[in-house]
C-alpha positions as CSV (number, residue, x, y, z in Angstrom):
1,M,-0.2,0.1,-0.4
2,R,2.6,2.0,1.4
3,R,5.0,2.1,-2.4
4,A,1.8,2.5,-4.5
5,F,1.0,6.0,-2.3
6,L,4.1,6.2,-3.0
7,L,4.8,5.6,-7.3
8,L,1.2,7.6,-7.4
9,L,2.9,10.4,-5.0
10,L,5.7,10.4,-7.5
11,V,3.8,10.6,-10.9
12,G,2.3,13.4,-9.4
13,V,5.3,15.4,-9.4
14,C,6.9,14.2,-12.5
15,F,3.1,16.1,-14.2
16,A,3.3,18.9,-11.8
17,Q,6.9,20.0,-13.2
18,P,5.6,21.9,-16.0
19,A,3.1,23.9,-14.4
20,L,6.3,25.0,-13.0
21,A,8.1,26.1,-16.1
22,Q,5.1,29.0,-16.6
23,V,5.7,31.6,-13.9
24,N,2.5,33.4,-13.4
25,P,3.3,36.7,-11.1
26,F,-0.9,38.1,-12.3
27,R,-2.0,34.9,-9.8
28,G,-5.8,36.1,-8.5
29,S,-5.9,39.5,-9.8
30,R,-8.7,41.0,-10.2
31,G,-10.6,41.8,-13.8
32,V,-9.2,39.7,-17.2
33,P,-6.7,37.4,-16.8
34,L,-3.3,36.9,-18.4
35,T,-3.5,33.7,-21.3
36,K,-1.2,31.0,-21.8
37,A,0.1,32.8,-24.6
38,D,0.8,36.3,-22.0
39,L,2.8,34.0,-20.2
40,T,4.3,32.4,-22.5
41,L,5.2,35.7,-23.4
42,L,5.7,37.4,-20.3
43,N,8.1,34.6,-19.7
44,D,10.5,34.3,-22.8
45,A,10.8,38.6,-22.2
46,T,12.4,37.6,-18.3
47,N,14.5,34.7,-19.8
48,R,15.7,37.7,-21.9
49,L,16.5,39.9,-20.0
50,L,17.6,37.6,-16.6
51,A,20.0,35.7,-20.4
52,R,22.1,39.8,-20.5
53,P,25.3,39.1,-19.7
54,E,25.4,42.5,-18.8
55,L,22.1,43.0,-16.2
56,N,22.1,46.5,-15.1
57,V,19.0,48.1,-13.3
58,G,17.0,50.4,-15.1
59,A,17.3,48.1,-18.8
60,T,13.7,46.5,-19.4
61,E,12.4,43.8,-21.8
62,S,8.6,44.4,-23.7
63,W,6.0,41.9,-24.5
64,S,3.1,41.9,-26.6
65,N,0.5,39.9,-27.5
66,P,-1.8,41.5,-30.4
67,Q,-4.2,38.8,-30.0
68,S,-5.4,38.9,-26.4
69,G,-4.8,42.7,-26.5
70,A,-2.1,42.9,-23.5
71,S,1.3,43.6,-23.4
72,G,3.9,44.8,-20.6
73,T,7.3,45.2,-19.8
74,V,10.2,43.5,-17.2
75,T,12.5,45.3,-15.6
76,A,15.8,44.4,-13.8
77,G,15.8,46.0,-10.1
78,D,18.2,45.9,-7.7
79,A,20.6,42.8,-7.4
80,V,20.4,41.0,-4.3
81,R,21.2,37.5,-2.4
82,F,19.3,35.6,-0.5
83,K,20.1,31.8,0.8
84,G,23.9,32.5,-0.7
85,L,21.7,32.5,-4.3
86,A,23.0,35.5,-6.9
87,C,19.2,37.2,-7.4
88,R,17.7,39.3,-9.0
89,I,14.7,41.6,-7.9
90,V,11.7,41.9,-11.4
91,Q,9.9,44.6,-11.8
92,Y,6.3,44.0,-13.8
93,Q,4.2,46.2,-15.9
94,N,1.1,44.4,-18.2
95,V,-2.0,46.4,-19.5
96,V,-5.3,44.1,-20.4
97,P,-8.2,45.3,-21.3
98,G,-11.2,45.7,-19.2
99,P,-11.3,46.7,-16.0
100,N,-8.5,46.9,-13.7
101,K,-6.1,47.1,-17.1
102,E,-2.3,47.8,-15.4
103,R,-1.1,45.5,-13.3
104,S,2.4,46.1,-11.2
105,A,4.2,42.7,-9.6
106,T,7.5,42.5,-8.1
107,V,9.3,39.6,-7.9
108,K,13.3,37.9,-6.5
109,W,14.9,35.8,-9.3
110,C,17.4,33.9,-8.1
111,K,20.4,31.8,-10.5
112,T,20.9,28.0,-9.4
113,T,22.7,25.6,-11.0
114,G,19.6,25.0,-12.8
115,G,19.3,28.2,-13.6
116,W,17.0,31.1,-12.9
117,K,14.0,30.0,-10.4
118,V,11.6,32.2,-8.4
119,G,13.2,33.0,-4.3
C-alpha cells in the first residue's frame, strides 16, 4: 500500500513539473486574466532580460500579444543575495483589456545551477 502511494505521489510530481516552467506573477489579479500565450510571452521577456551578460538596474524587455491585447514590460531591479544565491528583483508592468487594465508585480529571481528560479 505504501509503495503504491509513493508511486502515485512520484507520478503526480512528475506531471506537475511542467506547470512550474511558466511563472504567473499576476495569479489572483482581478479583471481579465493573462492567457497562456500572454504568460509565454511574459516569461520569454523575463528569460531574455535575465540572460543579459551585463544586466543593469532599469534594463527592460517588452512583450505584446496582439491576439489578446495584453502587453507589458519586465524591468531589472537591484541585485540581491538570498539564501546564498545571486538574485535579481524583477518588476512587471502589464496592461490587459477590460477592467483593472494596469497591473504590476515584483518578483525575486535567483540564479541556481538549474537556471533562474523564483526566490
